[in-house]
N, C-alpha and C positions, 0 to 999 in steps of 0.2 A: 504494500500500500504506500510505501514511501515514494515510489515512482509516480503514482497517481497524485499524491499531494504536491509533488514538485511541479507537475504539469499545471495543476490548478493555480499554484502560487505564481508560476511563470506567466500564465494567462492573465491573472489578476494584475500583476505588475505591468504587463504589456498594455492592457486596457486602461489602467490608471495613467500610464505614461502618455498614451495617445490622447486621453481626455485633457491632461495638463498641457500638451503641445497645442491642441486645437483651441483651448481657452486662451493660451498665450497669444496665438495668432489673432483671435478675435479682439483681445484686449489691446494689442499693440498695432493693429491695423490702422486705426485713425492717425496714429503718430507717423507711421511709415508712409502710408499712401492716403492722402486726403483729397478727394475730388472736389472741384469747385462747386459751390452750391448753385443750383439752377432755380430761377424764379420766372414765373410767367408775367410778373409785374415789374415795373421799374422800381428802384429803391425810393425814388422821389416822385410824388404825384405831379402830373402834368396839368391838371385842371383843378381850379378851386371853385367850389360851388357855394355861393353865398347862402347862409341859412335863411330859411323863411322865404317870403316872396317880397317883391318890391315893385314899384311902378316903373315900367319900361316905356321910355319915350323915344320914338324914332328921332334920329339926329336932324332930319329935315322938318320935324314938327308935324308930320302928316297923321300920326296916330299915337295913342297912349293907351297902355293896357297893363294888367297885372301879370307878373311872371317871375321867373328865376333868373338870377344874374350869375354868369360864370366867367372866370378869368383864366386865360391860357397863360400858365406860369412860364412858359418858354419865351414868350415874346411880349406879354402884357396886354394882348388884345382882350377886350371886354365884349361879351356877347349876352344878349337877352333872349330868353325863350319864353314866349307867351304861354300862360296856363289857362286862359280864357275865363276862369272862375276865380273870384277874389279869395285869396287864402289857400287855394289848392296847391300842393307841392308838385303836381304833375298836370299835364294837359287834360282837361275835361270839356267835352262838348255835350251839354245837357240836351241838345236837340237831335243828337245822333247816337245810335247805339254802338258805333264803331270807335275804336281808340284813335284819336287824332294824332297826326304827326305834325309837329310845329317846326317851322323854319326859324333859324336864329336871326336876330337883328343885331347888326354890328353897332355897338354903342360908342366905341372909342378905344383908347389905348393908354395904359399906364406905362411910363418909361422906366421899366424895372432895371435897365442897365445902369441908370444913374444911382441906384441904391448901393452899388458895390464899391 
């Protein structure tokens, strides 16, 4: 029975050694090989959406309506998106049961480059 005990002992040591080696590989893998993180979004937002709604007035003075104001942070362009209903955070057309698609109105520009 001595021979059988030595086989079991050898098998146990081999299995424990393999477990230790694989755990070491898992533990040190981030240190040795770290892939670059991948993100579907940019680290910095490109558009700022003003909270709530505000009065959006066409620069030519032709119309005035309630809507959302958005700023393109890359260049400072300011856009207004009409919501059609006062206080609504998104476009609502109470006379139609289809979701409206609103075209933006160019309101002006902030010269963000002067802030640096």
